C-alpha positions in Angstrom: -19.2 -5.0 81.5 -15.8 -6.7 81.5 -13.9 -7.8 84.6 -11.4 -4.9 84.2 -14.2 -2.4 83.7 -15.9 -3.6 86.9 -12.7 -3.4 88.9 -11.9 0.1 87.6 -15.5 1.2 88.2 -15.7 -0.1 91.8 -12.2 1.2 92.6 -13.1 4.7 91.3 -16.2 4.6 93.5 -14.1 3.8 96.5 -11.6 6.5 95.7 -14.2 9.1 94.9 -16.3 8.5 98.1 -16.2 11.5 100.4 -13.4 11.3 103.0 -15.7 12.5 105.8 -17.8 9.3 105.4 -16.9 6.1 107.4 -15.4 3.1 105.8 -18.6 1.2 106.4 -20.7 3.8 104.5 -18.3 3.5 101.6 -18.5 -0.3 101.6 -22.3 -0.1 101.8 -22.3 2.1 98.8 -20.0 -0.1 96.8 -21.9 -3.3 97.7 -25.1 -1.7 96.4 -23.4 -0.6 93.2 -22.1 -4.1 92.6 -25.7 -5.2 92.7 -26.2 -3.4 89.4 -24.0 -6.0 87.6 -24.7 -9.0 89.8 -27.2 -10.4 87.3 -26.4 -8.8 84.0 -22.6 -9.5 84.2 -22.4 -12.1 86.9 -19.5 -14.1 85.6 -17.4 -10.9 85.1 -18.3 -9.7 88.6 -17.3 -13.1 90.0 -13.9 -12.9 88.2 -13.4 -9.3 89.4 -14.1 -10.3 93.0 -12.0 -13.4 92.7 -9.1 -11.1 91.7 -9.6 -8.9 94.8 -9.9 -12.0 97.1 -6.7 -13.6 95.6 -4.7 -10.3 96.0 -5.1 -10.6 99.8 -5.0 -6.8 100.0 -7.0 -3.8 100.8 -10.1 -4.8 98.7 -10.2 -8.4 99.7 -12.7 -8.1 102.6 -14.9 -5.8 100.4 -14.9 -8.5 97.8 -16.0 -11.1 100.4 -18.8 -8.8 101.5 -19.9 -8.3 97.9 -19.9 -12.1 97.4 -22.0 -12.6 100.5 -24.5 -9.9 99.7 -25.0 -11.0 96.1 -24.8 -14.7 96.8 -21.8 -15.2 94.4 -21.6 -18.9 95.3 -18.9 -19.4 92.6 -16.5 -17.7 95.1 -17.2 -20.1 97.9 -13.9 -22.1 97.4 -11.9 -18.9 97.2 -13.4 -17.6 100.4 -12.9 -20.9 102.1 -9.2 -20.7 101.2 -9.0 -17.2 102.5 -10.6 -18.2 105.8 -8.1 -21.1 106.1 -5.2 -18.7 105.5 -6.6 -16.3 108.1 -6.9 -19.1 110.6 -3.3 -20.2 109.8 -2.0 -16.6 110.3 -0.8 -16.5 106.7 -2.8 -13.4 105.9 -4.6 -10.7 107.9 -5.2 -10.7 111.6 -7.1 -13.7 113.0 -9.7 -11.1 114.1 -11.0 -11.0 110.5 -12.3 -14.6 110.8 -15.3 -12.8 112.6 -16.2 -11.3 109.2 -15.2 -14.0 106.8 -16.9 -17.0 108.4 -20.3 -15.4 108.6 -20.0 -14.2 105.0 -19.3 -17.7 103.9 -22.4 -18.9 105.7 -24.5 -16.2 104.0 -23.2 -17.4 100.7 -24.3 -21.0 101.5 -27.7 -20.0 102.9 -30.7 -19.9 100.5 
């Protein structure tokens, strides 16, 4: 699966998730789905998540979570830069450091 197909697929899953569900339930669902391509199309998944991280938008934190859950170590520098930007108040509220820093540690852990 290509990067663009992965992005379109995951985005369609987010958009199609029932509105009555919580954001956490939707994220859990998408994180599980990403696992389907974490091995077979790892490099394309990494590039797709890199795009979401670099966008610094509504899917950035979901991409960080996917990276942590599936140990996408290739994204460690991208997530470190994101964390630095959060700490410098360049992007997102400083509150989000509470989610990004542990995700980075999960990526680093065996």
